N, C-alpha and C positions, 0 to 999 in steps of 0.2 A: 324756584326749585328748592326742595329741602329733603333732608333725611331725618329719621327719627328713631328713637329707641323707646320702648314702653316696658314698664314693670308694674306689677300689681301693687296696689296700696289700699288702705282702708276705704278711701273714697271711690275706688274702682281701678283706674289705670292712670299712672302718671307718665306723660310723654315728655321727653327731652328732644327738642328740635334744633337742627342746625341748618341755617340758610346757606345754600351752596355758594352763592356769589359773594356774600359779605362775611360769612362765618358767624353771623349774629346768632345767638342762642335764645331759646325761650323754653319755659316749662309750663305745662298745663295738664289738668286732669281731663281725660278723654273717655268716650264710650267706645271701647275697642271693637265691639260687635258692629257698631255703625261704621267705624273706620274701615274695618275689613270688608264690609258689604258695599261701601261707597267710597272708594279711594279718591282722595283729593287729587285733582289733575296735576298739581305741582309736587306731589309726594313721589320721590324717586325710589326710596327703599325704607322699609320698616323692620327693625330688629325687635323681637319679642322675647322677653326673659320668661319663658314658660315652655314646657315640653310640647312639641308639635309632632304628630304622627305617633299614635299610641299602638303598641304591638303586644302580642302575647308571648314575647321573649325579650331578653335584654336588647336595647337599642345600640347599634354600632357606634352612633355618635356619642352616647354616654360613656361607653367603654373607652373610646379613643380619647375623650376629654380627660377622663380619670388617669389614663396612661400618660398623657401629655403633661398633666399638672403634677403627677406623683404625690407622695405624702408631704405635707398634710393637706395640701390644697385639693387634691383629687377627691377627698371626701365631701367637698362642697357640691359635687355633681352627684345628686342622689338618683337612684333608678326611677324612671318614669313609671307611673302606674299603667296597667293595661286599660283599654277602653272600657271594659265592663266594670272595672273598679270605680271609675269616676261616676258611674250611674247608681252606685250603692247609696243607701240612706244612713248607714252608720259606719264608723271606723271598723268595727268587728266584721261586718259583712264585706266591706271593701277589701280588708286584709285577707279574708278567707278566699274571696274571688281571685284576688291577685295571686295568692299562694297556689291556688288550683291551676290557674292559667300560666303562671310564669315560674313557679317553684320558689318564689320569694314573698315574704310578707310585705305589706305596704308600710312604708315609714310614716310616722306621725306627721313629718314635714310634708310629705307628698299628700297625705289626707287633708292637711290644713289648707293647701292651695288647690285641692281637687275641684272646687266650684269654678275657679279661674281656668284650670286646665280644661274642664268640660266646656266652658264658654268658648274658649279658643278652638277646641276640637270641633264644636258645632258650627263655628263661624268660618273656619278656614276652608277655602275652595281651591281646586287646582288653578284657577285663574289668579287668585291673590297670592298663591305660592310663587308666582313669577316676581313678586316685589316685596313680600312679607316673609321673614325668615326667623327661625328660632336662633337665639343667641344665648351664650352663657357668660355672665360678667367675668368670672375668673379666667376664662379663656381669653377674653378681650384684654384683661389686665396683663395676662401673660404676654400677649403680643405687644402691648404698649411698653412692657418692661424688658425689651430686648430678648424675647423668647425665654424668659425666666419667670417662675411663679412668684407672686408677691410674698414678701417675708413677714409682713405685719398683718395682724388681724384687724377686723373692724374696730372702731372705737367702742369702748365700754359705755354704758349709760352714764356713768360718772364723768368720763372724759367728754362726752357730748354735752352734759349739763354745764361743765366748766368751760366749754368752748376751746379745749386744747387743740393745738394744730395736729395735722397728720404726722 
């Protein structure tokens, strides 16, 4: 039995897996559409770092996460696009559709990951929503940090290059 979390990456989706009995971990690139359509029998729960459930209004989960995290971490939870926006072919079209439906323009960040948002929106079924859930890393970090937002930003490219510690 294992649990996993997935996040988008250039190669598709990277999965971080934890075996329940041994706590052994592994990382691999996965095809998320296939995973959602054909759940491995030993997969207990899957956390996905992408908006699930696209609405024509602000999502309560995004508002709650921003309120929980406060400034400045709350800004890491960007408004999810409406469903029609992820079907657009250009940023300008998507932003106009999103503004018309939700009253807000679409952020460049949301547009940048809209192909992955659409992929998950197309693949998620009521059945897989019993074991696959949207997660937001900043909220997870908040919980792991004794209900406090993280105080440090991600490493800069220079820090990553030099291999400096957290």
